Every structure is written in C-alpha cells, then in structure tokens.
C-alpha positions in Angstrom: 0.1 0.0 0.0 1.4 3.4 -0.9 1.7 6.4 1.4 2.9 9.6 0.0 4.2 8.3 -2.9 2.8 9.6 -6.3 1.9 7.0 -9.1 4.3 6.6 -11.6 1.6 6.7 -14.4 -2.2 7.4 -14.4 -4.3 6.3 -17.6 -7.7 7.7 -17.7 -10.9 6.3 -19.2 -11.4 7.4 -22.8 -13.3 10.6 -23.7 -15.1 8.2 -26.4 -16.3 6.0 -23.5 -17.4 8.8 -21.2 -19.4 10.4 -24.2 -20.8 7.6 -25.2 -22.5 6.9 -21.8 -23.7 10.5 -22.0 -25.3 10.1 -25.3 -27.0 6.7 -24.3 -28.4 8.5 -21.2 -29.7 11.4 -23.4 -31.3 9.1 -25.8 -33.0 7.1 -23.0 -34.2 10.2 -21.3 -35.7 11.5 -24.9 -37.8 8.1 -24.7 -38.7 8.7 -21.2 -39.9 12.2 -21.7 -41.7 10.8 -25.1 -42.0 14.3 -26.6 -44.0 15.7 -23.6 -42.1 17.5 -21.0 -45.1 18.3 -19.2 -45.2 14.8 -18.1 -42.3 15.3 -16.0 -44.2 17.9 -13.8 -47.2 15.3 -13.2 -44.8 12.3 -12.5 -42.6 12.9 -9.6 -41.0 9.4 -9.9 -40.2 10.2 -13.7 -38.8 13.7 -12.7 -36.6 11.9 -10.0 -35.2 9.3 -12.5 -34.4 12.1 -15.4 -32.5 14.2 -12.5 -30.7 11.0 -11.4 -29.8 10.0 -14.9 -28.5 13.7 -15.6 -26.5 13.6 -12.5 -24.8 10.1 -13.3 -24.1 11.1 -16.7 -22.3 14.4 -15.6 -20.4 12.5 -12.8 -19.2 10.1 -15.5 -18.0 12.9 -17.5 -16.3 14.7 -14.7 -15.0 11.7 -12.7 -13.6 9.0 -15.2 -12.5 5.6 -14.2 -8.5 5.5 -14.0 -5.6 3.0 -13.8 -2.7 4.0 -11.5 0.4 2.1 -12.1 2.3 2.0 -8.9 5.9 0.5 -8.4 4.5 -2.8 -7.0 0.7 -2.8 -8.1 -2.0 -1.7 -10.4 -4.8 0.1 -8.9 -8.1 0.5 -10.8 -10.5 3.3 -9.8 -13.9 3.1 -11.3 -16.1 6.1 -12.0 -17.6 6.0 -8.4 -14.2 5.8 -6.5 -14.0 2.0 -5.7 -10.3 1.0 -5.8 -9.3 -2.7 -6.7 -5.5 -3.5 -6.1 -3.7 -6.1 -8.2 -0.1 -6.6 -6.9 2.1 -7.4 -9.8 3.7 -10.2 -8.0 0.7 -12.5 -8.3 0.0 -11.6 -12.0 1.6 -13.7 -14.6 0.8 -11.7 -17.6 -1.5 -8.9 -18.9 -3.4 -9.7 -22.2 -5.5 -8.2 -24.7 -9.0 -9.9 -24.2 -10.9 -10.4 -27.3 -14.5 -11.0 -26.7 -17.6 -9.2 -27.0 -15.6 -6.1 -26.3 -11.8 -5.8 -26.7 -10.6 -5.3 -23.0 -7.7 -5.5 -20.8 -7.1 -9.2 -19.2 -4.9 -10.7 -17.2 -3.8 -14.1 -15.7 -3.1 -14.8 -12.1 0.2 -16.7 -11.4 -0.5 -20.5 -10.7 0.8 -20.1 -6.9 -1.1 -16.9 -6.3 -3.8 -17.2 -3.7 -6.1 -14.9 -6.0 -6.0 -17.7 -8.5 -9.2 -19.7 -7.1 -10.9 -22.5 -8.9 -13.2 -20.3 -10.5 -10.3 -18.2 -12.1 -8.9 -21.6 -13.3 -12.3 -22.5 -15.1 -12.4 -18.9 -16.5 -9.0 -19.1 -17.7 -9.2 -22.4 -19.2 -12.6 -21.1 -21.1 -11.6 -17.7 -21.9 -7.7 -17.6 -22.0 -7.5 -15.1 -19.4 -8.4 -15.4 -15.8 -9.8 -11.9 -15.0 -10.9 -8.5 -17.0 -10.1 -4.7 -16.1 -13.2 -3.2 -17.8 -12.8 0.0 -19.5 -11.9 1.9 -22.7 -8.6 3.8 -21.9 -6.8 6.9 -23.4 -3.8 4.9 -24.2 -4.1 2.3 -26.9 -5.0 -1.2 -25.6 -1.8 -3.2 -27.0 0.5 -0.2 -25.7 -1.2 -0.3 -22.2 -0.8 -4.1 -22.1 3.0 -3.9 -23.1 3.5 -1.0 -20.5 1.8 -3.2 -17.5 3.9 -6.6 -18.6 7.0 -4.3 -18.3 6.0 -2.6 -15.0 5.2 -6.0 -13.6 8.5 -7.6 -14.6 10.7 -4.4 -14.0 9.2 -2.2 -11.0 12.4 0.1 -11.0 11.3 1.4 -14.3 8.1 2.8 -12.9 9.8 4.6 -9.7 
C-alpha cells in the first residue's frame, strides 16, 4: 500500500467511452419524456429518474475511471471511486482480451492465492483469468505492453 508516493502513471478512461455513456443516457431520457416535457411535472418518480440520470451522466464525464500504475501494483479506480488493487507479484501476464468487447485482461500466477478454482475455469474457457473493464486513453496493446514491463521491471516506474 502506498503512502505519500505519487503513482508513476495514471491512465484515464477515454473520452469516447464517457461521451458514449452520456449520449446513451440522453437517448434514454428522450424516450422517457416521450416528446411531452409536461409529463415530468405530473410524474414525480419520472422527474427523479431524469434528474438522477443527468447527475450520473455528468458525474461520469467529470470523474472518469482510471488506472494507476504504482511500483508494485496496479490500482483500478472506477467512476464512483471504488479501488481494486492488483499486486504485480501475483500476476503472470497482462493480455488483450478479445470477446464481446476488446478489454484489458490478465492471468494470475499459478501459485497466487487469488487464482481460485473459478479463475482456473475462466482461464481455461477464455484464455484469461480476469478483466479490467474500460476503454482507456492509451491504446490497448501499448497499455498491455506497459503493464507487462511494469510487472517485470518495477524499478522502471519509480
């Protein structure tokens, strides 16, 4: 766990991903209002849903998910601030996961306590153990290469 040291690199969620979420939210709101804005005044639940949708869309634009590459670990911070830490010492490799969406994936080392029976099954089925969801500002293949270098050579990111 880090104290006062700064992360060596921070990769933010891409603008495309955040803008797409806002566009989808706007389209959904158009269907909700159904061309009659007065319906919002008559239906308090609908008004609350629209206000919450707008708030979530704006929050997502202003507070993107991010990856923090530290000397000994990768920290994934999602858009609501939840942090998930991955120690490089427990990761065998980072990979590009090709599936429904192209994502950042990785495999746990065989002796890692994180590699549970479920991850062994997922690894056998998918070719990777776990996925870190998001579209990042750095191209995915470059990000995977950077994370594999950080995993192997921690001194490069001091």
